[in-house]
C-alpha positions as CSV (number, residue, x, y, z in Angstrom):
1,M,112.2,212.1,149.0
2,G,111.5,208.8,147.3
3,S,113.4,205.5,146.9
4,P,117.2,205.6,147.0
5,T,117.2,203.6,143.8
6,T,115.0,206.1,141.9
7,P,116.8,209.0,140.2
8,P,115.3,212.3,141.3
9,C,115.6,213.6,137.7
10,L,112.5,213.0,135.7
11,V,114.5,212.5,132.5
12,C,117.1,210.2,134.0
13,N,114.3,208.1,135.6
14,S,112.5,207.7,132.3
15,I,115.7,206.6,130.6
16,A,116.5,204.1,133.4
17,R,113.1,202.5,133.3
18,R,113.3,202.1,129.5
19,V,116.8,200.5,129.7
20,F,115.7,198.3,132.6
21,D,112.6,197.0,130.8
22,F,114.6,196.4,127.5
23,L,117.5,194.5,129.1
24,A,115.2,192.4,131.3
25,Q,113.6,191.0,128.1
26,Y,116.5,191.1,125.7
27,Q,118.8,188.9,127.9
28,Y,116.2,186.1,127.4
29,K,116.1,186.6,123.7
30,L,119.9,186.4,123.5
31,Q,119.9,183.1,125.3
32,H,117.1,181.4,123.4
33,D,116.9,183.0,119.9
34,P,119.8,182.2,117.6
35,A,118.7,184.7,115.0
36,E,118.6,187.5,117.5
37,R,122.0,186.4,118.9
38,D,123.5,186.5,115.4
39,L,122.2,190.0,114.7
40,H,123.4,191.2,118.1
41,F,127.0,190.0,117.5
42,R,127.1,191.3,113.9
43,R,126.5,194.7,115.5
44,G,129.4,194.0,117.9
45,G,127.4,193.3,121.0
46,F,126.8,195.9,123.7
47,C,129.2,198.7,124.5
48,P,131.4,197.9,127.6
49,F,129.0,199.9,129.9
50,H,125.9,198.1,128.8
51,T,127.7,194.7,128.7
52,W,127.9,195.0,132.5
53,Q,124.3,196.3,132.8
54,Y,123.3,193.2,130.8
55,H,125.3,191.1,133.3
56,R,123.0,192.3,136.1
57,F,120.0,190.8,134.4
58,S,121.4,187.5,133.1
59,S,122.6,184.3,134.7
60,S,126.0,182.7,134.3
61,C,124.4,180.0,132.3
62,G,122.6,182.5,130.1
63,E,125.8,184.4,129.5
64,C,127.6,181.2,128.5
65,A,124.8,180.2,126.1
66,S,124.7,183.7,124.6
67,Y,128.3,184.6,124.3
68,S,130.4,181.5,123.8
69,E,130.1,181.4,120.0
70,F,130.9,185.2,119.8
71,L,134.0,184.8,121.9
72,Q,135.1,181.8,119.9
73,E,134.7,183.8,116.7
74,I,136.7,186.7,118.1
75,G,139.5,184.2,119.3
76,E,139.8,182.7,115.8
77,W,139.8,186.1,114.1
78,L,142.5,187.3,116.5
79,L,144.7,184.3,115.7
80,A,144.3,185.1,112.0
81,V,145.3,188.7,112.6
82,A,148.3,187.7,114.7
83,A,149.5,185.2,112.0
84,G,149.8,188.0,109.4
85,D,153.0,190.0,108.8
86,M,151.7,193.5,109.7
87,T,153.1,196.6,111.2
88,I,151.8,197.8,114.6
89,D,149.7,200.5,112.9
90,K,148.2,197.9,110.6
91,L,147.5,195.6,113.5
92,V,145.8,198.3,115.5
93,R,143.7,199.2,112.4
94,E,142.7,195.5,112.1
95,L,141.5,195.5,115.7
96,D,139.5,198.7,115.2
97,Q,137.7,197.1,112.2
98,H,136.1,194.3,114.3
99,P,132.5,195.3,115.3
100,A,133.3,194.5,119.0
101,G,135.9,197.3,118.9
102,A,133.2,199.9,118.3
103,P,129.9,198.2,118.7
104,A,126.7,199.7,117.4
105,C,125.2,199.3,120.9
106,I,121.4,198.8,120.7
107,V,121.0,200.0,124.3
108,C,122.9,203.2,123.6
109,E,120.5,203.9,120.7
110,L,117.5,203.1,122.9
111,A,118.7,205.4,125.7
112,A,119.4,208.2,123.3
113,K,115.8,207.9,121.9
114,A,114.4,207.7,125.4
115,E,116.3,210.8,126.5
116,A,115.0,212.8,123.6
117,E,111.4,211.7,124.2
118,A,111.7,212.4,128.0
119,L,113.1,215.9,127.4
120,E,110.2,216.7,125.1
121,K,107.8,215.4,127.7
122,A,109.5,217.5,130.4
123,L,109.2,220.5,128.2
124,S,105.5,220.0,127.6
125,G,105.0,219.5,131.3
126,L,106.7,222.7,132.2
127,D,103.4,224.7,132.0
128,L,101.6,222.5,134.4
129,A,104.5,222.4,136.8
130,A,104.7,226.2,136.8
131,A,100.9,226.5,137.3
132,T,100.7,224.0,140.2
133,E,104.1,224.9,141.7
134,D,105.0,221.2,141.5
135,A,108.1,220.8,143.6
136,S,108.5,217.2,142.3
137,F,109.4,218.5,138.9
138,L,113.1,217.9,139.3
139,L,115.9,217.4,136.8
140,C,119.6,216.7,137.2
141,F,121.8,219.6,136.3
142,P,122.7,218.3,132.8
143,H,119.0,217.8,132.0
144,L,118.0,221.1,133.6
145,K,120.3,222.8,131.1
146,A,118.9,220.7,128.2
147,V,115.3,221.7,129.1
148,A,116.2,225.3,129.6
149,A,117.8,225.4,126.2
150,K,114.6,224.1,124.6
151,C,112.2,226.5,126.3
152,A,111.5,229.9,124.8
153,D,109.9,231.4,128.0
154,S,112.5,233.0,130.2
155,G,110.0,233.3,133.1
156,K,109.4,229.6,133.2
157,V,113.1,228.9,133.0
158,R,113.8,231.3,135.9
159,L,111.1,229.6,138.0
160,L,112.6,226.2,137.2
161,I,116.0,227.4,138.1
162,R,114.8,228.8,141.4
163,R,113.1,225.5,142.3
164,H,116.2,223.6,141.6
165,A,118.3,226.0,143.7
166,E,116.0,225.1,146.6
167,A,116.4,221.4,145.9
168,F,120.2,221.6,145.7
169,K,120.3,223.6,149.0
170,S,117.9,221.2,150.7
171,V,120.0,218.2,149.8
172,A,123.2,220.0,150.8
173,E,121.6,220.7,154.3
174,N,120.7,217.0,154.6
175,M,124.3,216.1,153.7
176,R,125.6,218.4,156.4
177,Q,123.2,217.0,159.0
178,Y,124.1,213.4,158.1
179,E,127.8,214.1,158.5
180,A,127.3,215.9,161.8
181,K,125.1,213.2,163.3
182,L,127.6,210.5,162.3
183,K,130.4,212.5,163.9
184,N,128.4,213.0,167.1
185,R,127.4,209.4,167.3
186,Q,123.8,210.2,166.7
187,R,123.1,207.6,164.0
188,N,119.7,206.8,165.5
189,L,118.6,210.4,164.8
190,I,119.5,210.3,161.0
191,T,116.4,210.7,158.9
192,D,115.6,209.0,155.6
193,A,116.3,212.2,153.7
194,E,119.7,212.5,155.4
195,Q,120.5,208.8,154.8
196,Q,119.8,209.3,151.0
197,A,121.4,212.8,150.8
198,A,124.8,211.8,149.4
199,W,123.3,209.6,146.6
200,R,120.7,212.2,145.8
201,G,123.1,215.0,145.8
202,L,125.4,213.4,143.3
203,M,122.4,212.4,141.2
204,L,121.1,216.0,141.1
205,L,124.6,217.1,140.1
206,A,125.6,214.6,137.5
207,G,122.5,212.6,136.6
208,R,122.4,208.9,135.8
209,N,124.2,208.2,132.5
210,E,122.5,205.2,130.8
211,R,124.6,205.5,127.6
212,R,128.2,206.1,126.5
213,S,127.7,209.8,125.6
């Protein structure tokens, strides 16, 4: 059933790889390239979700080198805002106006582009998957809907839906077996598929969201 760190959805997997590759390189640029750092923070940095993904790739030293000036700038700006005689509504509007409040997150943009490209690739691969009865052609439920909405051939969509029905039922059975073996103190009998069942089940249901929306 594959690695427990690999999304079973072809589209989610493609997005995750693109985001991983980008952040693995970009964190180095932020630390060592002042021009790139300045551009990044003029956009407001990453969104909160991708700030923590960035944290996975960077070191504490790298984060301090990359973010100290940005946090200093925000602190000074906040002092200036607090010093003014403004109503609460005006204060909130001031906070909203800072780029960090609603960043133009470069990773969100990258993930959205990667998703669109992966959906088109999945759609173009649907013919081959149907002809070869490729059971590995799996999508999470959100991306199953997205591919179905783009396909004009109802027969292919029905075939795709039937295959996903089988995949969902198979994972559900593995979940039941995993639970039963734990309860019966049969941990040594748990298979790899059953060990991964909970994670894969939720991945098939919800997918792996690599962006804010």
